[in-house]
N, C-alpha and C positions, 0 to 999 in steps of 0.2 A: 621255838615252836610257834607256828602261826595258827590263828584261830579263824573261825568263820567270819568274825568281825574284821580281822586284819585283811583277809581275802576280799571281803565285800567292799571295804573302803579302797583297797587297792584297784579293784575292777572298776569302780565308779570313777577314780582318779583317771584311769586310762580312757574312760568314756568322756571325761571332761565335764562331769556334772556332780551336784551335791547328792548326798543320801537323804531319803525321807525316812525318818525314824518315827514310828507311831507308838503312842502309849495307849493301852487300855487296862482296865483293872481286872484282875483274875476274879472269876465267879460273878461278875456283874452283867446282867441282873440275876443270872443263875449259871451253874457250872456248864450245862449243855450249850446254852446260847453263847456264853463266853468262848467256848471252844470253836463254835462255828464262826464267830467274829474273828478270832485269831487266824483261823484257817483262811478266811476271805481277804485278809489284809495283803498278802504278797501279790494276789492277782489285781488288787486295787492300786498297787504301786509302792507298797512299803518295802524298803530295802532292809531295814532292821526293826525288830519288834521289841518294845519294852513291855513287860507284863508287871503290873502293879501287885505287890504283896500286901493284901489288906491289913490294916493296923488300926487300932481304936484311937490313937493319938497321933494323927498325921500332921506334924507341926509345920512342915514346909509346903502343904498343899492348901490350895484355895477351896472354896466351897463345892465346886463341881466334883473334884476329885475326892474330897472329904465324904460327899454324899455317896459316891460310887463305892468307896470303901465300906461305908456302913451298910449299903444295900448288900454287897457281898457277904459281910460278916453275918448279917441277919439271915441270909440264905445258907449259912452254914460253911462258908468257904474257909479253909485252913491253909497253912503253909504246905502241908502234905498234899492237899488237893491241888494247890497251885503248881507243885512239881508234877503231879499227874497230868495237869493240863499241858505243861510244856512236853511231857513225854508223849502224849496223844498227838500233839501237833507234829512232833518230830517223826511220827510213824508215816506221815504223808508229805513231809517237806524236810529234805536233808540238807538244805543250803541256807535258808534264811536265818540270820543270827537271832538269838533270843537273848534278851537282857532282863534279869529280874531287878525290879526297882522298889525300894521301900525303906524300912527302918530295921535297926539291929535287934530290937527286943524279940521278935518272932524267931529269928535266927539263933539267938542266944539260947532261948527256950528249947528249941529243937535240938541244939547242940551243934557247934561249929563243924566238927569233923564229920558227923553224920550228915549235915545239911550239904556240905561240899561234896561228899561221896554221892548223895542221892541227886544233887543238882547236875553233877557231871553225867551220871547215868541217864538222867532225863533229857540230856542234850542242851542244857543251858550253857551259853557261851560267856556271859558276863554279868557282873553285879554293879548296881548303883545303890549304895547304902548312905542316905544322906545325913544320918546323925553320927557318923564315925569320922572324926578328923584325922589328919595324918598322924597326929601324936598317938593314935590308937591302932596304927597299922598291924601291930602284932595280933590283935584281937581277931581280925578277919581278912584284911587285905593281903598280908603276906602269905598266910595259908591258902587263900584263894588263888594266887598267883602260882604257888607251888603245885596246886591241883589242876593247873591248866586253864583257869578261868581268868578272863580280863577283869580288872577292878578299875571301874570308870569313876573318876573324881569330878566333882563339880567346882568350877570357878565362877566368880560372881563379879559384879561391877566394883565391889569393895576389896577384891582380891588384888592387892598391890604387888609391885615388883619384888618387894621384900618377902612377901608370903608365898608367891607363886612357885618358887622352886620347891618348897615343902609340899605344896598340893600336887605338883607334877611328879615327885620323886618316884612314887611307885604306881603312878597311873599308867594304864595300858588300854588298847582298843581304840579309845578316843577320849577327848576331853569334852565334857558337857559344859558349855558356857550358858549360864543363866543370865539372860539379856536384861532382866529387870530386878530391882530390889523389891522384896515382898514375896508373896506366895504365888503359886501356879495360877495362871488365868486372870491375873490381876490387871494387866495392861498390855498394850500392844508394844512390840519391840521396835526400837528406832534403828533403822538400817545403818545410818551414818555412824552412830555411836557404837553399834554392834560391830561394824566393819573394822573400826579402829581398835576395839578390844580384841577381836579375833587376831588382828595383825600383831598385837602386842604379845598375846599368848604364844603365837607362832615363832616369835623371837626366842622363845624359851623351850620349844619342844617340836619335834618332828611329827607328833601325832596329829591325826585329823581333829578338827574342832567343830562340833555340832552345837547348834544354838536352839535353846528352848525357852519356855516360859514367855508367852505373849505372842505366839504364832497362832492366828485364828483362822485364816482363809487363804486362798490361792494367791492373793496379791501380797500378803505378808510373806508367804513362803517363797515367792519368787524374789522378793527383795532380799531376804535373808540368804537364800541359795546363791545369790550373786556375790556374797562376801564370806560364806562359810562353806565348810566341807559336808555339813549336814544340817537338816532342819528337823527339829523335834516338835511333834504336835501331840498334845495330850488332852488338855481341858476341852477343846473344841470337839474332839471325837467322844469324849465321855458326855458332854452336854447333848450331842446329837443322839446318843443312845438314850439319855434320860428323857428327851422329848419324845422318843418313839414308844415309850412305855404305855401300856394300857392298865390302869388301876394298879401301877407299881410293878407290873410284871412284863415280860418280853411280849411285844406286839408282833403282828405279821410283817412289819417293816423294820424291825430292830437291827437285824444283821445288815440289811441293805442301807439303812440310815448311816451306819458307821462306814461301811465299805464305800458308799457314794461320796461322802465327804472326803475320805482318804484319797479316793480317785481324783476329786477336784483339786485337792491340794498337791497331789503328785504332778498334775498337769502344770501347776504353777512352778514347781521345782524344775520340771523339764524345760519349761519356757525360758528359765533363766540360763540354762545351758545353751539353748538355741541362740539367745541374745548374745551371750559370751562368744559364741562361734562366729556370729555375723560380725561382731565388732573386733574379733581377734583378741579379746581379753581372756584372761584365765586367772583362776584363784591362786 
C-alpha cells in the first residue's frame, strides 16, 4: 500500500527536485492560529508538513522548539487537540502528507491502539517518534505500519554502517537524516559532509533521504536540496513565529511570518533543481 508520503516523493523525483518538509508545533501560539499556519504552508511551498506533538520534556529539541512546545502546552494543547488539528487541515487539503513528530510518552498515555486509530481517521500519514529506538519497534513502529502509517526513523552522523541496517529495518516513507550532532537549531548543516552521509545511507536503502537540523534559510536549503531528496526546516520557522508574537500572543503578521519564510526557503529548494537541470546533474 502506498501512502501520501510515498506518492509525494515519487512525484517530486519525477520533477527532479527535493521536497520541502516544514515543521511547526501544534497549538503554537494557540489552536486557531496553528491551524491557519498549517493551512498556509502548502501554498507557501511545503511538500510535506511535520506537526509537532507538544511534550514537557523534549530532549532532542533546541531552545526554539522547546519554547514552542511550552507555549502550546500553556495554551492547553493536547494530543487529542493535535489530532483535531490534522483532521481540520485534511478537510481542505486531501493531498499534502502530514507527519506527527514528537515523543512516545503522550502516545503511550493516550493508548497506542486508540492513537493509531484516531491518527488514521484524522488523515495522518506518518510518525516520527524520536525516543523509540529500533529495539522497541513492537511498541509503536510495527503497529503503526500495520495500521497503514509510515514510521520514519532518524539517522545521525554517529549512525555507522553496523547500526544503520537496524535503523532502516522497519523505516518507511523516508529516512530523516539529522545533519548535525546535538539538538535542533544548534548549527548550520555542512553540505559536503551531508552529501557524503546521504550517499552512504542510500547504499543501504531505496527510501528517500530528507535532511534536517541546521537548515535556516534559502541558501542552506538550496545547498542541501542539491544532495538530498528532501530538506527539513523547523527551528527557523518556529523562531519566525516567535518573533511575530505580540505580548506572547499571535500578532497580525504571525501566519504570514511563517508562510513568508517557508516561501523563501521553498524558492531555495526549487533553485537547486534548476541548477541541477542546467548542469545535467541529478541526485
